[in-house]
LOROVEX-844129 format. One record per residue: x, y, z of N, C-alpha, C in turn; residue number from 1. Coordinates in steps of 0.2 Angstrom, whole numbers, padded with zeros to 4 digits. Each point is the difference from the previous one (the first is absolute). Last residue first. Layout:
N
R    nx    ny    nz   cax   cay   caz    cx    cy    cz   n
R     X     Y     Z     X     Y     Z     X     Y     Z NUM
...
***
This chain:
295
R    nx    ny    nz   cax   cay   caz    cx    cy    cz   n
R -0061 -0278  0009 -0007 -0001 -0003 -0005  0003  0004 295
R  0027  0007 -0002 -0005 -0004  0003 -0006 -0001 -0004 294
R  0029  0008  0000 -0007  0000 -0003 -0004 -0004  0004 293
R  0025  0016 -0001 -0004 -0006  0003 -0007  0000 -0003 292
R  0026  0012 -0004 -0006 -0001 -0002 -0003 -0006  0004 291
R  0019  0021  0005 -0001 -0007 -0002 -0007 -0001 -0002 290
R  0021  0020  0005 -0007 -0001 -0001 -0001 -0008 -0003 289
R  0021  0005  0017 -0003  0002 -0007 -0007 -0002 -0001 288
R  0016 -0006  0018 -0002  0007  0001 -0002  0003 -0007 287
R  0007 -0023  0008  0003  0004 -0005 -0001  0007  0000 286
R -0011 -0014  0016  0007 -0002  0000  0004  0004 -0005 285
R -0023  0004  0004  0004  0002  0006  0007 -0003 -0001 284
R -0017  0008 -0020  0003 -0006  0003  0004  0002  0006 283
R -0021  0013 -0009  0007  0001  0001  0002 -0007  0003 282
R -0022  0003 -0018  0002  0002  0007  0008  0000  0001 281
R -0024 -0004 -0017  0007  0002  0000  0001  0002  0007 280
R -0019 -0016 -0014  0001  0004  0006  0008  0002  0000 279
R -0021 -0012 -0017  0007  0002  0001  0000  0005  0006 278
R -0017 -0022 -0006  0000  0008  0000  0007  0002  0002 277
R -0014 -0022 -0012  0005  0002  0005  0001  0007  0000 276
R -0024 -0010 -0007  0007  0001 -0003  0005  0002  0005 275
R -0025 -0004  0001  0004 -0006  0000  0007  0001 -0004 274
R -0019  0016  0004 -0001 -0004  0005  0006 -0005  0001 273
R -0003  0016 -0018  0002  0004  0006 -0001 -0005  0006 272
R -0006 -0008 -0021  0007  0001  0000  0002  0004  0007 271
R -0023 -0003 -0005  0003 -0006  0002  0008  0001  0000 270
R -0013  0018 -0007 -0001 -0001  0007  0003 -0007  0002 269
R  0002  0006 -0023  0004  0005  0004 -0001 -0001  0008 268
R -0013 -0013 -0016  0007 -0002  0000  0004  0005  0005 267
R -0022  0006 -0004  0000 -0006  0004  0007 -0003  0000 266
R -0003  0019 -0014 -0002  0001  0007  0001 -0006  0004 265
R  0002 -0003 -0023  0005  0004  0002 -0001  0001  0008 264
R -0017 -0011 -0012  0006 -0004  0001  0006  0004  0003 263
R -0020  0012 -0004 -0001 -0005  0005  0006 -0004  0001 262
R  0000  0015 -0018  0000  0004  0007  0000 -0005  0005 261
R -0004 -0008 -0022  0007  0001  0002  0001  0004  0006 260
R -0022 -0004 -0007  0003 -0006  0002  0008  0001  0001 259
R -0013  0018 -0007 -0002 -0002  0007  0004 -0006  0002 258
R  0003  0007 -0022  0004  0005  0004 -0002 -0002  0008 257
R -0011 -0012 -0018  0008 -0001  0000  0003  0004  0005 256
R -0023  0004 -0004  0001 -0006  0004  0008 -0002  0000 255
R -0007  0018 -0013 -0001  0002  0007  0002 -0006  0004 254
R  0012  0000 -0024 -0007  0001  0003  0000  0001  0007 253
R  0020  0008 -0016 -0003 -0005  0004 -0007  0001  0001 252
R  0014  0015 -0013  0004 -0006  0000 -0003 -0006  0004 251
R -0007  0025 -0004 -0003 -0006 -0004  0004 -0006 -0001 250
R  0004  0021  0013  0004 -0001 -0007 -0003 -0005 -0004 249
R -0010  0005  0021  0000  0006 -0004  0003 -0001 -0007 248
R  0001 -0017  0017 -0007  0001 -0003  0000  0006 -0005 247
R  0019 -0004  0012  0000 -0005 -0005 -0007  0000 -0003 246
R  0005  0015  0017  0003  0002 -0006  0000 -0005 -0005 245
R -0009 -0003  0022 -0004  0003 -0004  0003  0002 -0007 244
R  0014 -0010  0017 -0005 -0005 -0003 -0005  0004 -0005 243
R  0015  0013  0011  0004 -0004 -0004 -0005 -0005 -0003 242
R -0008  0014  0017  0001  0004 -0007  0004 -0005 -0005 241
R -0003 -0009  0022 -0007  0001 -0004  0001  0004 -0006 240
R  0019 -0003  0013 -0002 -0006 -0002 -0007  0000 -0004 239
R  0009  0019  0011  0003 -0001 -0006 -0002 -0007 -0003 238
R -0009  0006  0020 -0003  0005 -0005  0004 -0002 -0007 237
R  0007 -0011  0020 -0006 -0003 -0003 -0003  0005 -0005 236
R  0020  0007  0010  0001 -0006 -0004 -0006 -0003 -0002 235
R -0003  0019  0014  0004  0002 -0007  0001 -0006 -0004 234
R -0009 -0002  0022 -0005  0002 -0005  0003  0002 -0006 233
R  0015 -0008  0017 -0005 -0005 -0002 -0005  0003 -0005 232
R  0017  0015  0008  0002 -0005 -0004 -0005 -0005 -0002 231
R -0001  0020  0015 -0002  0001 -0007  0002 -0006 -0004 230
R  0004  0001  0024 -0007  0000 -0002 -0001  0000 -0007 229
R  0020 -0012  0013 -0001  0007 -0003 -0007  0000 -0004 228
R  0005 -0019  0012  0001  0006  0005  0000  0006 -0003 227
R  0000 -0020 -0012 -0007  0001  0002  0000  0006  0005 226
R  0016 -0013 -0016  0001  0007  0002 -0007  0003  0003 225
R  0003 -0023 -0006  0007  0002  0002  0000  0007  0002 224
R -0020 -0009 -0009  0002 -0003  0007  0006  0003  0002 223
R -0007  0007 -0021 -0005  0002  0005  0002 -0002  0007 222
R  0012 -0009 -0019  0002  0007  0002 -0005  0003  0005 221
R -0006 -0021 -0007  0007 -0001  0003  0002  0007  0002 220
R -0020 -0002 -0012 -0001 -0002  0007  0007 -0001  0004 219
R  0000  0007 -0024 -0004  0004  0004  0000 -0002  0008 218
R  0010 -0013 -0019  0004  0005  0003 -0004  0004  0005 217
R -0011 -0015 -0015  0005 -0004  0004  0004  0004  0005 216
R -0014  0010 -0016 -0004 -0002  0006  0004 -0005  0004 215
R  0009  0008 -0020 -0001  0006  0004 -0003 -0002  0006 214
R  0002 -0017 -0016  0007  0002  0002 -0001  0006  0005 213
R -0019 -0009 -0011  0003 -0005  0004  0006  0003  0004 212
R -0010  0013 -0017 -0004  0000  0006  0003 -0005  0005 211
R  0010  0000 -0021  0001  0006  0003 -0004  0001  0007 210
R -0004 -0019 -0014  0007  0000  0003  0001  0006  0004 209
R -0025 -0011 -0005  0005  0005 -0002  0006  0000  0004 208
R -0013 -0023 -0006 -0002  0006  0004  0005  0006 -0003 207
R -0008 -0009 -0017 -0002 -0002  0007  0005 -0004  0003 206
R  0004  0008 -0022 -0004  0006  0003 -0002 -0002  0007 205
R  0013 -0010 -0021  0003  0000  0007 -0004  0006  0004 204
R  0004 -0012 -0024 -0006  0000  0004  0001  0000  0007 203
R  0018 -0002 -0015 -0003  0007 -0001 -0007  0000  0003 202
R  0014 -0020 -0001  0002  0005  0005 -0003  0007  0000 201
R -0012 -0024 -0007  0004  0005 -0003  0002  0005  0006 200
R -0011 -0026 -0008  0003  0004  0006  0004  0005 -0003 199
R -0022 -0017 -0009  0007  0002  0000  0002  0005  0005 198
R -0025 -0002 -0011  0005 -0005  0003  0007  0003 -0001 197
R -0021  0017  0005  0002 -0005 -0006  0005 -0005  0003 196
R -0010  0017  0014 -0004  0000 -0005  0001 -0004 -0006 195
R  0007  0004  0026  0000 -0006 -0005 -0004  0000 -0006 194
R -0009  0018  0017  0006 -0004  0001  0001 -0006 -0005 193
R -0014  0025 -0003  0000 -0007  0002  0007 -0003  0001 192
R -0008  0023 -0007  0002 -0001  0006  0001 -0007  0002 191
R  0002  0012 -0025 -0005 -0002  0005  0004 -0001  0006 190
R  0010  0008 -0020 -0002 -0007 -0001 -0005 -0002  0005 189
R  0014  0021 -0004 -0007  0000 -0003 -0002 -0007 -0001 188
R  0021  0010  0009  0000 -0004 -0006 -0007 -0001 -0003 187
R  0005  0012  0021  0002  0004 -0006  0000 -0004 -0007 186
R -0004 -0009  0023 -0006  0003 -0003  0002  0004 -0007 185
R  0013 -0023  0007  0000  0007  0003 -0006  0004 -0004 184
R  0000 -0027  0004  0003  0005 -0004 -0001  0007  0003 183
R  0004 -0026  0011 -0005  0006 -0001  0003  0005 -0004 182
R  0007 -0023  0011  0000  0002 -0008 -0006  0005 -0001 181
R  0008 -0013  0021 -0006  0003 -0002 -0001  0002 -0007 180
R  0020 -0009  0010 -0005 -0005  0000 -0007  0002 -0002 179
R  0020  0014  0000  0001 -0005 -0005 -0006 -0005  0001 178
R  0000  0017  0015  0000  0003 -0006  0000 -0005 -0006 177
R  0004 -0006  0023 -0007  0000 -0002 -0001  0004 -0007 176
R  0022 -0002  0008 -0003 -0007 -0001 -0007  0000 -0002 175
R  0010  0020  0006  0002 -0002 -0006 -0002 -0007 -0002 174
R -0004  0009  0022 -0004  0004 -0006  0002 -0003 -0007 173
R  0012 -0008  0019 -0007 -0003  0000 -0004  0003 -0005 172
R  0021  0008  0003  0001 -0007 -0002 -0007 -0003 -0001 171
R  0002  0021  0009  0001  0001 -0007  0000 -0007 -0003 170
R  0000  0002  0024 -0006  0002 -0003  0000  0000 -0008 169
R  0020 -0005  0012 -0005 -0005  0001 -0006  0002 -0003 168
R  0017  0016 -0001  0001 -0006 -0004 -0005 -0005  0001 167
R -0002  0020  0013 -0001  0001 -0007  0001 -0006 -0004 166
R  0005 -0001  0023 -0008  0001 -0001 -0001  0001 -0008 165
R  0023 -0001  0007 -0004 -0006  0001 -0007  0000 -0002 164
R  0012  0020  0001  0002 -0004 -0006 -0003 -0007  0000 163
R -0004  0015  0018 -0003  0002 -0006  0002 -0004 -0006 162
R  0011 -0003  0020 -0008 -0002  0001 -0003  0001 -0007 161
R  0022  0007  0002  0000 -0007 -0001 -0008 -0003  0001 160
R  0004  0024  0004  0002 -0002 -0007 -0001 -0008 -0001 159
R -0002  0009  0022 -0006  0001 -0005  0001 -0002 -0007 158
R  0018 -0002  0016 -0006 -0005  0001 -0006  0001 -0004 157
R  0019  0015 -0002  0002 -0007 -0002 -0006 -0004  0001 156
R -0003  0021  0009  0000  0000 -0008  0002 -0006 -0003 155
R  0000  0002  0024 -0007  0000 -0003  0000  0000 -0007 154
R  0021  0001  0011 -0003 -0006  0000 -0007  0000 -0002 153
R  0022  0015 -0005 -0007  0001  0002 -0004 -0007  0000 152
R  0024  0009 -0007 -0001 -0004  0007 -0007  0001  0002 151
R  0010  0008 -0021 -0002  0005  0005 -0001 -0003  0007 150
R  0006 -0014 -0018  0005  0005  0000 -0002  0005  0005 149
R -0016 -0017 -0003  0007 -0002  0003  0005  0005  0000 148
R -0020  0005 -0011 -0001  0000  0007  0006 -0003  0004 147
R  0000  0001 -0024  0001  0007  0003 -0001  0000  0008 146
R -0004 -0020 -0012  0007  0002  0000  0001  0006  0003 145
R -0022 -0005 -0004  0003 -0005  0005  0007  0001  0001 144
R -0011  0012 -0017 -0001  0003  0007  0002 -0005  0005 143
R  0002 -0007 -0022  0005  0005  0001 -0001  0003  0007 142
R -0015 -0017 -0007  0007 -0002  0001  0005  0005  0002 141
R -0023  0006 -0006  0001 -0003  0007  0007 -0003  0001 140
R -0004  0010 -0021  0000  0005  0005  0000 -0003  0007 139
R -0002 -0014 -0019  0007  0003  0001  0000  0005  0005 138
R -0021 -0008 -0005  0004 -0005  0003  0007  0002  0001 137
R -0016  0015 -0010 -0001 -0001  0007  0004 -0005  0003 136
R  0000  0006 -0024  0002  0006  0005  0000 -0003  0007 135
R -0007 -0015 -0017  0007  0002 -0002  0002  0006  0004 134
R -0023 -0008  0003  0005 -0004  0002  0007  0002 -0001 133
R -0022  0016  0002  0005 -0003 -0005  0005 -0004  0004 132
R -0018  0013  0010 -0001 -0007 -0001  0004 -0003 -0005 131
R  0001  0023  0006  0001 -0004  0006 -0002 -0007  0000 130
R -0003  0016 -0018  0007 -0002  0001  0001 -0004  0006 129
R -0021  0010 -0006  0001 -0006 -0003  0007 -0003  0001 128
R -0008  0022  0007 -0001 -0005  0005  0001 -0007 -0003 127
R  0002  0019 -0015  0005  0000  0006 -0001 -0005  0005 126
R -0016  0002 -0017  0007 -0002 -0003  0005  0000  0005 125
R -0021  0008  0007  0000 -0007 -0001  0007 -0003 -0003 124
R -0005  0023  0001  0001 -0002  0007  0001 -0008 -0001 123
R -0005  0011 -0020  0007  0002  0002  0001 -0003  0007 122
R -0021 -0002 -0009  0004 -0004 -0003  0007  0001  0002 121
R -0017  0013  0009  0001 -0007  0003  0004 -0004 -0004 120
R -0003  0021 -0009  0003  0001  0006  0001 -0007  0004 119
R -0011  0002 -0022  0008  0000  0000  0003  0000  0007 118
R -0023 -0013 -0004  0002  0007 -0001  0007  0001  0001 117
R -0022 -0020 -0002  0007  0002  0000  0001  0007 -0002 116
R -0021 -0014  0001  0002  0005  0005  0007  0002  0000 115
R -0009 -0018 -0013 -0004  0006 -0002  0002  0006  0004 114
R  0010 -0021  0005  0002  0003 -0007 -0004  0006 -0002 113
R -0006 -0013  0020  0006  0003  0001  0003  0004 -0007 112
R -0021 -0012 -0001  0000  0006  0005  0007  0003  0001 111
R -0002 -0020 -0012 -0003  0005 -0004  0000  0007  0004 110
R  0007 -0020  0011  0005  0002 -0005 -0003  0006 -0004 109
R -0014 -0011  0015  0004  0005  0003  0006  0002 -0004 108
R -0016 -0015 -0009 -0003  0006  0001  0005  0005  0004 107
R  0007 -0022 -0005  0000  0004 -0006 -0004  0007  0001 106
R  0003 -0015  0019  0006  0002 -0003  0000  0004 -0006 105
R -0016 -0012  0016 -0001  0007 -0002  0006  0003 -0003 104
R -0001 -0023  0008 -0006  0001 -0004 -0001  0007 -0002 103
R  0018 -0005  0013  0001 -0003 -0006 -0006  0001 -0005 102
R  0000  0007  0023  0004  0004 -0005  0000 -0003 -0007 101
R -0009 -0013  0017 -0005  0005 -0002  0004  0005 -0005 100
R  0012 -0018  0009 -0005 -0002 -0005 -0004  0006 -0002  99
R  0015  0004  0017  0004 -0001 -0007 -0005 -0002 -0005  98
R -0009  0001  0022  0002  0007 -0003  0003  0000 -0007  97
R -0004 -0020  0012 -0006  0003 -0002  0001  0007 -0004  96
R  0018 -0011  0011 -0002 -0004 -0006 -0006  0003 -0003  95
R  0007  0009  0020  0005  0001 -0005 -0002 -0003 -0007  94
R -0012 -0005  0020 -0002  0007 -0002  0005  0002 -0006  93
R  0004 -0021  0010 -0006  0000 -0004 -0002  0007 -0002  92
R  0018 -0002  0015  0001 -0003 -0007 -0006  0000 -0004  91
R -0003  0007  0021  0004  0005 -0003  0002 -0003 -0007  90
R -0012 -0014  0015 -0004  0006 -0003  0004  0005 -0004  89
R  0011 -0018  0011 -0003 -0002 -0006 -0005  0005 -0003  88
R  0012  0005  0020  0005  0000 -0006 -0004 -0003 -0006  87
R -0012  0001  0020  0001  0007 -0002  0005  0000 -0007  86
R -0004 -0021  0012 -0006  0003 -0004  0001  0007 -0003  85
R  0022 -0013  0005 -0006  0000  0004 -0006  0003 -0005  84
R  0025 -0014 -0007 -0005  0006  0000 -0006 -0001  0005  83
R  0019 -0015 -0007  0000  0003  0007 -0005  0006  0001  82
R  0005 -0012 -0021 -0001 -0005  0005 -0001  0002  0007  81
R  0006  0015 -0018 -0007 -0002  0000 -0001 -0006  0005  80
R  0023  0007 -0004 -0004  0004  0004 -0007 -0002  0000  79
R  0019 -0009 -0014 -0003 -0004  0006 -0005  0004  0004  78
R  0012  0010 -0018 -0003 -0005 -0003 -0004 -0004  0006  77
R  0014  0018  0006 -0006  0002 -0004 -0004 -0006 -0002  76
R  0020 -0004  0011 -0005  0002  0004 -0006  0003 -0003  75
R  0018 -0007 -0013 -0003 -0006  0003 -0005  0002  0005  74
R  0013  0017 -0010 -0005 -0003 -0005 -0003 -0006  0003  73
R  0016  0010  0013 -0006  0005 -0001 -0005 -0003 -0005  72
R  0020 -0012  0003 -0003  0000  0006 -0007  0004  0000  71
R  0017  0001 -0018 -0005 -0006  0000 -0004 -0001  0006  70
R  0015  0019  0002 -0005  0000 -0006 -0004 -0006 -0001  69
R  0017  0002  0017 -0006  0003  0002 -0005  0001 -0006  68
R  0023 -0008 -0002 -0005 -0005  0002 -0007  0003  0002  67
R  0018  0015 -0005 -0003 -0003 -0006 -0005 -0006  0001  66
R  0010  0011  0019 -0004  0005 -0004 -0003 -0003 -0007  65
R  0015 -0013  0014 -0007  0001  0003 -0004  0005 -0004  64
R  0022 -0003 -0007 -0003 -0006  0000 -0007  0001  0002  63
R  0014  0018  0003 -0002 -0001 -0007 -0004 -0006 -0001  62
R  0009  0004  0022 -0005  0004 -0002 -0003 -0001 -0007  61
R  0018 -0011  0012 -0006 -0004 -0001 -0005  0005 -0002  60
R  0022  0007  0006  0000 -0005 -0006 -0006 -0003 -0001  59
R  0009  0022  0012 -0006 -0004  0001  0000 -0005 -0006  58
R  0017  0015  0001  0000 -0002  0007 -0006 -0004  0001  57
R  0003  0010 -0021  0004 -0006  0001  0000 -0002  0007  56
R -0010  0020 -0007 -0004 -0006 -0001  0004 -0006  0001  55
R  0011  0020  0002 -0006  0001  0005 -0004 -0007 -0001  54
R  0019  0004 -0014  0002 -0003  0006 -0007  0000  0005  53
R -0004 -0003 -0026  0004  0005  0003  0000 -0002  0008  52
R -0012 -0012 -0017  0006 -0002  0001  0005  0005  0004  51
R -0024  0003 -0007  0001 -0006  0005  0007 -0002  0001  50
R -0005  0018 -0015 -0003  0002  0007  0001 -0006  0005  49
R  0007 -0003 -0023  0004  0005  0003 -0002  0001  0007  48
R -0015 -0012 -0013  0007 -0004  0001  0005  0004  0004  47
R -0020  0011 -0007 -0001 -0005  0006  0006 -0004  0001  46
R  0001  0014 -0019 -0001  0004  0006  0000 -0004  0006  45
R  0000 -0011 -0021  0006  0003  0002  0000  0004  0006  44
R -0020 -0008 -0008  0004 -0006  0002  0007  0003  0002  43
R -0016  0015 -0010 -0002 -0002  0007  0005 -0005  0003  42
R  0004  0006 -0022  0001  0005  0004 -0002 -0001  0007  41
R -0006 -0016 -0017  0008  0000  0001  0002  0006  0005  40
R -0023 -0001 -0006  0002 -0006  0004  0007  0000  0002  39
R -0008  0016 -0016 -0002  0001  0006  0002 -0005  0005  38
R  0005 -0003 -0022  0005  0004  0003 -0003  0002  0007  37
R -0013 -0014 -0015  0006 -0003  0004  0004  0005  0004  36
R -0026  0004 -0007  0007  0001 -0002  0005 -0003  0004  35
R -0023 -0012  0000  0002  0007  0002  0007  0001 -0002  34
R -0017 -0017 -0013  0005  0000  0006  0003  0007  0001  33
R -0016 -0009 -0018 -0003 -0001  0007  0005  0001  0006  32
R  0005  0002 -0024 -0001 -0007  0002 -0002 -0001  0007  31
R  0007  0019 -0016  0001  0000  0007 -0001 -0007  0003  30
R -0003  0003 -0023  0007  0002  0002  0001  0000  0007  29
R -0021 -0005 -0008  0004 -0005 -0001  0007  0002  0002  28
R -0017  0016 -0001  0000 -0004  0006  0005 -0006  0000  27
R -0008  0018 -0016  0007 -0001  0001  0001 -0004  0006  26
R -0021  0008 -0008  0003 -0004 -0005  0007 -0002  0001  25
R -0013  0014  0015 -0001 -0007  0001  0003 -0004 -0006  24
R  0000  0025  0009  0005 -0004 -0004 -0001 -0007  0000  23
R -0012  0018  0012 -0001  0001 -0007  0005 -0003 -0004  22
R  0007  0001  0024 -0006  0003 -0002  0000  0001 -0008  21
R  0017 -0018  0010 -0001  0007  0001 -0007  0002 -0003  20
R  0002 -0025  0010  0002  0004 -0006 -0001  0007  0001  19
R  0002 -0016  0022 -0004  0002 -0006  0003  0004 -0005  18
R  0013 -0018  0015 -0002  0007  0000 -0004  0001 -0006  17
R  0010 -0022  0017 -0003  0003 -0006 -0002  0007  0000  16
R  0019 -0012  0015 -0007  0002  0000 -0002  0003 -0006  15
R  0020 -0017  0012 -0001  0005 -0005 -0007  0001  0000  14
R  0013 -0014  0016 -0006  0004  0001 -0001  0006 -0005  13
R  0018 -0018  0002 -0007 -0003  0001 -0006  0004  0001  12
R  0023  0009 -0002 -0002 -0004 -0006 -0006 -0004  0000  11
R  0008  0013  0019 -0003  0004 -0005 -0002 -0004 -0006  10
R  0010 -0012  0018 -0006  0003  0002 -0003  0005 -0006   9
R  0021 -0009 -0002 -0005 -0005 -0002 -0007  0002  0002   8
R  0019  0014  0005 -0001 -0001 -0007 -0006 -0005 -0002   7
R  0007  0003  0022 -0004  0006 -0002 -0002 -0001 -0007   6
R  0014 -0016  0009 -0006 -0001  0003 -0005  0006 -0003   5
R  0023  0001 -0004 -0003 -0005 -0004 -0007 -0001  0002   4
R  0013  0015  0012 -0002  0002 -0007 -0003 -0005 -0004   3
R  0007 -0006  0022 -0006  0005  0000 -0001  0002 -0007   2
R  0018 -0013  0002 -0006 -0004  0001 -0006  0004  0000   1
***
């Protein structure tokens, strides 16, 4: 039953993936879908993780964890109904900033490309990997399994939080990519949205998926390891560098990257608030490590 539930969960959440850099003509081959092997790997690891004795002792955990996905989405959709003045001001500032960056997108692109040097190119190439879905999603799943093997509750908890934050935020971003139909700067077709009729998976510039992914992880990691002073500034520095790498490689407009960062960051913060949390302890009856969870 658990395996079937998880399989359906993945099936309903295939996420569109941008075409590889400089390979737009082959986008049909990818059909906007992340490599199936990535999802199969994650599914297998999580099925194993949730069926091992530790998780089997808490039969409701998988159900509550999966149900927390639509609950978080619902909370996000209905949140404006409870916003206060400060919240509306923040939302307005984000919209105005995105609009301002849109107006400056072409000038900023020229600025980045004129000032590229090999040293920064190498740095950004490395940082860009932290926004790669095919790397980060399997890493989260493998880390969760490793946390169980090591009986480390924080590792398990953090991995599942990161997985949820990244999947939800990427789903939002991929929906907006399809809806906005914005061409990437490297295509030299301008910064406008919906330049012609029809829908194409190759017009997938807005928002940036790399920026979304890395910023969906940053607040989770910063919160989970806030007692380690170097972690919060390190994860946010990596997030900034990953975002800038997409501008340096001419894969996105500045407004794309900013919008992706906002989506990822807000999702990460919301996931921290309403996801069941893993706790490990000793069962007094069996004298074995057992799992409990709370919200």
